[in-house]
VMD Tcl script that draws the C-alpha trace (Angstrom):
set ca {
  {-68.09 79.89 -50.95}
  {-65.38 82.14 -52.37}
  {-62.70 79.61 -51.43}
  {-64.65 76.78 -53.03}
  {-64.97 78.72 -56.28}
  {-61.22 79.39 -56.27}
  {-60.95 75.72 -57.17}
  {-62.22 76.56 -60.66}
  {-59.28 78.78 -61.62}
  {-56.68 80.77 -59.76}
  {-57.84 84.05 -61.28}
  {-61.60 83.58 -60.89}
  {-63.27 86.86 -59.88}
  {-66.10 86.42 -57.36}
  {-68.53 89.29 -56.74}
  {-70.75 89.13 -53.66}
  {-74.17 90.66 -52.98}
  {-76.17 90.52 -49.76}
  {-79.50 91.14 -51.45}
  {-81.22 90.54 -54.75}
  {-81.34 94.27 -55.41}
  {-77.55 94.45 -55.12}
  {-77.18 91.36 -57.30}
  {-79.25 92.99 -60.04}
  {-77.06 96.11 -59.82}
  {-73.88 94.06 -60.16}
  {-75.30 92.16 -63.13}
  {-75.99 95.47 -64.86}
  {-72.54 96.83 -64.01}
  {-70.65 93.67 -65.03}
  {-71.82 92.63 -68.53}
  {-69.07 89.98 -68.71}
  {-70.54 87.90 -65.88}
  {-70.36 84.18 -66.67}
  {-72.55 82.77 -63.91}
  {-74.78 83.64 -60.95}
  {-74.95 81.62 -57.72}
  {-78.28 82.61 -56.23}
  {-79.29 81.94 -52.63}
  {-82.98 81.04 -52.69}
  {-83.59 82.77 -49.34}
  {-82.39 86.37 -49.58}
  {-83.98 89.07 -47.39}
  {-85.61 91.18 -50.10}
  {-86.88 88.56 -52.57}
  {-87.22 84.81 -52.89}
  {-85.41 82.78 -55.52}
  {-88.37 82.40 -57.87}
  {-88.94 86.14 -58.03}
  {-85.23 86.74 -58.55}
  {-85.16 84.21 -61.40}
  {-87.98 86.12 -63.08}
  {-85.98 89.35 -62.91}
  {-82.76 87.75 -64.15}
  {-84.73 86.02 -66.91}
  {-86.08 89.35 -68.17}
  {-82.88 91.36 -67.80}
  {-80.23 88.72 -68.58}
  {-81.90 85.75 -70.32}
  {-78.60 84.18 -71.40}
  {-76.96 84.34 -67.95}
  {-76.85 80.85 -66.34}
  {-77.99 80.66 -62.72}
  {-77.31 78.03 -60.06}
  {-79.81 78.23 -57.20}
  {-78.63 77.27 -53.70}
  {-80.96 76.36 -50.84}
  {-80.54 75.14 -47.29}
  {-83.46 72.74 -47.60}
  {-84.89 70.29 -50.12}
  {-88.47 71.07 -51.11}
  {-89.52 69.06 -54.19}
  {-92.06 71.67 -55.27}
  {-89.52 74.49 -54.97}
  {-86.91 72.45 -56.85}
  {-89.34 71.86 -59.68}
  {-90.40 75.52 -59.82}
  {-86.79 76.70 -59.82}
  {-85.94 74.51 -62.80}
  {-89.11 75.53 -64.63}
  {-88.08 79.18 -64.20}
  {-84.94 78.44 -66.20}
  {-82.25 77.87 -63.57}
  {-79.30 75.86 -64.85}
  {-78.98 73.92 -61.58}
  {-80.36 73.52 -58.06}
  {-78.08 72.54 -55.17}
  {-78.47 72.21 -51.42}
  {-75.89 73.89 -49.20}
  {-75.05 70.87 -47.06}
  {-71.69 69.31 -47.90}
  {-71.66 70.68 -51.41}
  {-68.05 71.75 -52.02}
  {-67.14 69.03 -54.53}
  {-70.60 69.01 -56.07}
  {-70.62 72.79 -56.43}
  {-67.33 72.71 -58.32}
  {-68.42 69.95 -60.68}
  {-71.85 71.46 -61.33}
  {-70.35 74.93 -61.84}
  {-67.94 73.55 -64.43}
  {-70.84 71.78 -66.15}
  {-72.98 74.93 -66.25}
  {-70.11 77.11 -67.47}
  {-69.66 74.62 -70.32}
  {-73.29 75.09 -71.30}
  {-74.78 72.09 -69.51}
  {-77.51 71.79 -66.90}
  {-77.74 69.89 -63.63}
  {-81.15 68.36 -63.11}
  {-81.76 67.36 -59.47}
  {-83.62 64.16 -58.74}
  {-87.21 65.32 -58.46}
  {-89.66 63.11 -56.59}
  {-92.88 62.56 -58.49}
  {-95.51 65.14 -57.57}
  {-99.17 64.23 -57.90}
  {-101.03 66.19 -60.53}
  {-97.97 66.98 -62.63}
  {-97.60 63.66 -64.45}
  {-98.19 63.17 -68.15}
  {-98.53 59.61 -69.34}
  {-96.98 58.28 -72.51}
  {-100.50 57.78 -73.89}
  {-100.96 61.56 -73.84}
  {-97.76 62.15 -75.83}
  {-98.19 62.60 -79.60}
  {-96.12 59.95 -81.39}
  {-94.79 62.56 -83.84}
  {-93.56 65.00 -81.17}
  {-89.86 64.28 -81.83}
  {-87.94 62.64 -84.65}
  {-85.68 59.68 -83.80}
  {-82.59 61.92 -84.06}
  {-84.17 64.54 -81.80}
  {-84.92 61.81 -79.28}
  {-81.24 60.80 -79.31}
  {-80.20 64.41 -78.70}
  {-82.81 64.78 -75.95}
  {-81.65 61.65 -74.14}
  {-78.09 63.00 -74.01}
  {-79.45 66.39 -72.95}
  {-81.16 64.62 -70.05}
  {-77.77 63.21 -69.05}
  {-76.43 66.77 -68.74}
  {-74.14 66.81 -71.78}
  {-73.32 70.04 -73.61}
  {-74.05 70.62 -77.30}
  {-70.39 70.05 -78.15}
  {-70.28 66.75 -76.27}
  {-73.54 65.59 -77.85}
  {-72.14 66.40 -81.29}
  {-69.04 64.30 -80.66}
  {-71.10 61.36 -79.42}
  {-73.53 61.42 -82.34}
  {-70.99 62.49 -84.99}
  {-72.85 65.76 -85.62}
  {-71.62 69.33 -85.87}
  {-72.29 71.56 -82.88}
  {-74.49 73.76 -85.09}
  {-76.61 70.75 -86.08}
  {-77.03 69.84 -82.41}
  {-78.11 73.42 -81.65}
  {-80.73 73.16 -84.39}
  {-82.03 69.91 -82.93}
  {-82.17 71.44 -79.44}
  {-84.11 74.44 -80.81}
  {-86.59 72.07 -82.45}
  {-86.97 70.13 -79.20}
  {-87.73 73.37 -77.33}
  {-90.36 74.35 -79.90}
  {-91.97 70.92 -79.85}
  {-92.29 70.98 -76.07}
  {-93.48 74.60 -76.12}
  {-90.68 75.80 -73.84}
  {-87.84 78.32 -74.13}
  {-84.97 76.91 -72.06}
  {-83.05 73.63 -71.85}
  {-84.06 73.12 -68.22}
  {-87.74 73.53 -69.08}
  {-87.25 71.00 -71.88}
  {-85.72 68.51 -69.43}
  {-88.69 68.88 -67.09}
  {-91.14 68.50 -69.97}
  {-89.28 65.43 -71.22}
  {-89.41 63.84 -67.77}
  {-93.15 64.43 -67.62}
  {-93.52 62.86 -71.06}
  {-91.70 59.74 -69.92}
  {-88.30 60.31 -71.55}
  {-85.19 59.19 -69.66}
  {-81.46 59.63 -70.08}
  {-79.22 56.98 -71.57}
  {-76.50 56.71 -68.92}
  {-72.92 57.11 -70.14}
  {-72.91 56.47 -73.89}
  {-69.82 55.30 -75.75}
  {-67.59 58.16 -76.87}
  {-66.46 58.68 -80.43}
  {-63.25 56.77 -81.28}
  {-61.06 59.87 -81.25}
  {-62.10 60.53 -77.63}
  {-60.77 57.23 -76.34}
  {-57.76 57.44 -74.09}
}
mol new
graphics top color blue
foreach p $ca { graphics top sphere $p radius 0.5 }
foreach p [lrange $ca 0 end-1] q [lrange $ca 1 end] { graphics top cylinder $p $q radius 0.2 }
display resetview
């Protein structure tokens, strides 16, 4: 894991903890932490409980949850708890690097979640006035994993304006994090756009 993360930068500093209790101590001791990679199966606490603690103590700290197995219910719960990403441990070197870069840039990585009975919300249940057309555009790009800065460049908006739209989206869905908003949007029938055309000054 340490060697994989070295691929981010030569001077990346990786701190390791063998338990959640130790991880919480390190997070308190190192206020400049940029990211947490959290093993879902640690001996003293499971990933959901650990996410609750991190959410209370360090609400702005992005967390990538790692697991050795794929359980759709667990994946959904992890994202609902506010994790920035969920990854399986099998053959993940390249994916871990790309997702880590995305999360450090302020994005989220939404795993493909199989539909789970009982959790679906049909479009008929969705109030037509929930989002404005512009908020829907921002949300669709959010679903594609783009950061606020990237969304602003694509829609010709300032980053601050995008942040305001994202805040409004969170309020309208009754959630507090971007990952929760993505889950809510999926349940409401929203989908991403694919790769939209970049602004002219981004063309190579």
